C-alpha positions as CSV (number, residue, x, y, z in Angstrom):
1,X,82.7,-0.3,30.5
2,X,82.2,3.1,31.6
3,X,81.3,6.2,29.8
4,X,83.3,8.7,31.1
5,X,80.9,11.7,31.2
6,X,78.7,10.2,33.7
7,X,80.1,9.2,37.1
8,X,78.9,11.3,40.1
9,X,75.6,10.1,41.6
10,X,73.8,13.1,42.0
11,X,73.6,12.7,37.9
12,X,73.2,9.3,37.9
13,X,69.6,9.5,36.6
14,X,71.0,11.5,33.5
15,X,73.8,9.3,33.2
16,X,71.6,6.1,32.8
17,X,69.1,7.4,30.7
18,X,71.6,8.9,28.2
19,X,73.4,5.8,27.9
20,X,70.3,4.1,26.8
21,X,69.6,6.7,24.1
22,X,73.5,6.2,22.8
23,X,73.5,2.5,23.2
24,X,76.3,2.6,25.3
25,X,76.2,-0.1,28.1
26,X,75.2,0.6,31.5
27,X,77.7,1.9,33.7
28,X,78.0,0.7,37.7
29,X,76.6,2.9,40.1
30,X,78.8,5.5,41.6
31,X,79.8,5.7,45.0
32,X,77.7,8.2,47.3
33,X,75.4,8.3,50.4
34,X,71.6,9.0,50.6
35,X,70.7,10.9,53.5
36,X,66.8,10.1,54.3
37,X,64.8,13.3,56.0
38,X,62.0,12.7,58.4
39,X,60.1,15.1,55.8
40,X,60.1,12.3,53.0
41,X,62.8,13.9,50.9
42,X,66.5,12.6,50.3
43,X,70.0,14.5,50.2
44,X,72.4,13.0,48.0
45,X,76.4,13.3,49.9
46,X,79.7,12.1,48.8
47,X,80.1,10.2,52.3
48,X,78.4,9.6,55.4
49,X,77.7,13.1,57.1
50,X,79.5,14.1,60.7
51,X,77.8,15.0,63.6
52,X,79.0,18.7,65.3
53,X,77.2,20.4,67.7
54,X,73.8,19.4,66.6
55,X,74.3,19.8,63.2
56,X,74.9,17.2,60.3
57,X,78.0,17.9,58.4
58,X,77.5,17.2,54.9
59,X,80.1,17.0,51.7
60,X,78.1,17.1,48.5
61,X,79.0,15.4,45.4
62,X,80.9,18.3,44.3
63,X,82.7,18.8,47.0
64,X,80.5,21.5,48.6
65,X,80.1,21.6,52.4
66,X,76.9,21.9,54.0
67,X,74.8,21.1,57.0
68,X,71.1,20.4,58.3
69,X,70.0,20.2,62.0
70,X,70.6,16.6,62.7
71,X,67.0,16.0,64.1
72,X,66.0,16.3,60.5
73,X,67.7,13.0,59.6
74,X,66.1,9.7,59.6
75,X,69.0,7.8,60.9
76,X,67.3,4.4,60.9
77,X,66.1,4.6,56.8
78,X,69.4,6.4,56.1
79,X,71.6,3.4,57.8
80,X,69.3,1.0,56.0
81,X,69.2,2.1,52.6
82,X,72.9,2.7,52.5
83,X,73.7,-0.6,54.2
84,X,71.7,-2.3,51.6
85,X,73.3,-0.9,48.5
86,X,71.0,2.0,48.1
87,X,73.4,4.6,49.0
88,X,74.9,4.3,45.4
89,X,71.8,4.4,43.7
90,X,69.2,7.0,43.1
91,X,66.1,5.9,45.0
92,X,62.5,6.7,44.0
93,X,60.7,6.1,47.1
94,X,56.9,5.3,47.2
95,X,57.3,1.7,46.1
96,X,55.5,-1.1,48.4
97,X,57.0,-2.3,51.3
98,X,56.5,-5.8,52.9
99,X,54.0,-5.5,55.7
100,X,55.1,-8.4,57.4
101,X,59.0,-8.6,57.5
102,X,58.9,-10.5,60.7
103,X,56.8,-13.5,58.8
104,X,60.5,-14.2,57.4
105,X,59.6,-12.9,54.1
106,X,62.3,-10.5,52.0
107,X,60.6,-6.9,52.0
108,X,60.2,-5.5,48.9
109,X,62.7,-2.4,48.5
110,X,62.1,0.9,47.1
111,X,62.7,0.8,43.3
112,X,65.8,2.1,41.9
113,X,66.4,4.4,38.7
114,X,67.5,1.3,36.8
115,X,64.7,-0.8,37.9
116,X,62.6,1.8,36.5
117,X,64.3,2.1,33.3
118,X,64.3,-1.6,32.5
119,X,60.9,-1.8,33.6
120,X,60.4,1.7,31.0
121,X,58.3,2.6,34.1
122,X,60.0,6.1,34.0
123,X,57.9,7.1,30.9
124,X,55.4,9.9,32.4
125,X,51.9,10.6,31.0
126,X,51.6,13.0,28.5
127,X,49.9,16.2,29.4
128,X,46.6,17.4,28.1
129,X,47.1,19.6,25.2
130,X,45.2,22.7,24.2
131,X,42.5,21.8,22.0
132,X,42.3,25.1,20.1
133,X,42.7,24.4,16.3
134,X,45.6,26.9,16.3
135,X,47.4,24.4,18.6
136,X,46.7,21.2,16.7
137,X,49.7,19.0,15.3
138,X,49.8,19.2,11.7
139,X,49.4,16.0,10.3
140,X,52.4,13.9,9.2
141,X,55.1,16.6,10.9
142,X,56.1,13.8,13.8
143,X,56.2,10.5,14.5
144,X,55.9,8.8,17.9
145,X,58.2,7.3,20.1
146,X,57.7,3.6,21.5
147,X,56.1,5.1,24.6
148,X,53.5,7.3,22.4
149,X,55.3,10.8,22.5
150,X,55.8,12.6,19.9
151,X,59.5,12.3,19.0
152,X,61.0,16.1,18.7
153,X,64.0,14.9,16.7
154,X,62.2,14.1,13.9
155,X,59.9,17.2,13.7
156,X,60.4,19.4,10.5
157,X,62.1,22.7,11.7
158,X,60.3,25.7,11.4
159,X,61.5,29.3,12.5
160,X,59.5,30.4,15.7
161,X,57.5,32.9,14.2
162,X,57.7,35.7,17.2
163,X,61.0,37.2,16.3
164,X,60.9,39.4,19.7
165,X,60.2,36.2,21.5
166,X,63.0,34.2,20.1
167,X,65.3,37.0,20.8
168,X,64.7,37.2,24.5
169,X,65.3,33.7,24.8
170,X,68.6,33.6,22.9
171,X,69.9,36.5,25.0
172,X,68.4,34.7,28.2
173,X,70.1,31.9,27.7
174,X,73.6,32.9,26.6
175,X,73.5,35.3,29.7
176,X,73.4,32.0,31.5
177,X,76.4,30.7,29.7
178,X,74.4,28.4,27.1
179,X,75.2,29.1,23.6
180,X,74.0,26.3,21.7
181,X,70.3,26.5,21.7
182,X,68.0,26.3,18.7
183,X,64.5,28.0,18.8
184,X,61.8,26.4,16.8
185,X,58.4,26.4,16.3
186,X,56.7,23.6,18.5
187,X,54.0,21.2,18.2
188,X,51.1,23.9,19.0
189,X,50.8,27.4,18.4
190,X,51.7,28.3,21.9
191,X,54.7,25.9,22.6
192,X,58.1,26.9,21.8
193,X,60.6,24.1,20.8
194,X,63.8,24.6,22.5
195,X,67.0,22.2,20.9
196,X,69.9,22.5,23.1
197,X,73.5,20.6,22.9
198,X,74.7,19.2,26.1
199,X,77.9,17.9,26.4
200,X,77.8,16.0,30.2
201,X,75.3,15.3,32.7
202,X,75.8,18.7,34.6
203,X,74.9,20.5,31.3
204,X,71.4,18.7,31.1
205,X,70.3,19.6,34.7
206,X,72.0,23.2,33.9
207,X,69.8,23.5,31.0
208,X,66.7,22.4,32.4
209,X,66.9,24.8,35.2
210,X,68.0,27.7,32.9
211,X,64.6,26.6,30.6
212,X,62.5,26.9,33.6
213,X,63.8,30.4,34.5
214,X,63.5,31.6,30.9
215,X,59.7,29.9,30.5
216,X,58.8,32.1,33.6
217,X,60.8,35.1,32.2
218,X,59.1,35.3,28.7
219,X,55.5,34.3,30.1
220,X,55.9,37.6,32.4
221,X,56.6,39.5,29.0
222,X,54.5,37.9,26.5
223,X,52.0,35.8,28.3
224,X,49.5,35.1,25.5
225,X,52.2,33.8,23.0
226,X,54.0,31.4,25.3
227,X,52.2,28.5,27.4
228,X,54.8,25.6,27.3
229,X,58.4,24.9,26.3
230,X,59.4,21.5,24.4
231,X,62.6,20.5,25.1
232,X,65.1,18.4,23.3
233,X,68.4,17.7,24.5
234,X,71.4,16.3,22.1
235,X,74.7,15.3,22.3
236,X,77.6,17.1,20.3
237,X,77.1,14.1,17.9
238,X,73.2,14.7,17.4
239,X,72.1,11.7,19.5
240,X,69.0,12.2,21.9
241,X,69.8,12.6,25.4
242,X,66.2,13.3,26.5
243,X,63.1,15.4,25.5
244,X,60.3,16.9,27.8
245,X,57.4,19.2,28.2
246,X,58.1,22.2,30.5
247,X,54.9,23.6,31.8
248,X,54.9,26.9,34.1
249,X,54.2,25.0,36.9
250,X,57.0,22.7,36.5
251,X,59.0,25.4,36.0
252,X,57.9,26.9,39.3
253,X,58.6,23.8,41.1
254,X,62.1,23.3,39.6
255,X,63.4,26.7,40.5
256,X,61.7,26.7,44.1
257,X,63.5,23.5,44.6
258,X,59.9,22.0,45.4
259,X,61.0,19.2,43.0
260,X,64.9,18.2,43.0
261,X,66.1,18.2,39.0
262,X,67.4,14.9,39.1
263,X,64.0,13.5,40.2
264,X,62.1,15.6,37.8
265,X,64.2,14.2,34.8
266,X,63.4,10.7,35.9
267,X,60.1,11.4,36.0
268,X,58.8,13.3,33.3
269,X,61.8,12.1,30.6
270,X,59.6,11.4,27.5
271,X,61.1,8.0,25.7
């Protein structure tokens, strides 16, 4: 059974994780083609690239045409990955490989997102918190998830005390086309809790990117008041679609595209 909102390969991570939270059966991996580059990064394409005049012409999942120098592609790894079926799954590199494939043993493949979710290995560590008294979570306000994170959906909602920061954030999000965002006091005095209603996989990633820009924006205006965002994404029916602790370093990496937003979601979503 397929959930109609989650079909494109480029957002498979969000699809699978939201399906878990909503109790929806896993969908089959969407068709796609993963291009491995020699620097270790990947590009998700709609289909296999074409070589013309030394350039690899790529069609992205949303239909956008792009290109990269053909010499940047790790052709052998790309062909092996897509031949083995990893071309239609989000692959997280770094899992151990068989050191002696010639011995007749089957090499250990990179883990796919589904593998990590099944093993609950996608849950990240909780970042260290500020130890000042004003930032200590109030006792009894939150319960914890199975992975040990504070469940932001159970938090008692309190208005964020700095109205000028709230106003700036509301205006920023609306300027990016995100209307359904609520701004609350976070678990610590220098954190803002943002609850964003998302109705598709694309809106989840848009909200992550917008929140990254918004964090750096308000920190530029009020550097002593906002240290991080706590993000809670929900569906229109108020089901959880993921929660995050977004730091300035995270925001910088996402905006500069040092970290792909899909990869960030998988590695940092708090179960």
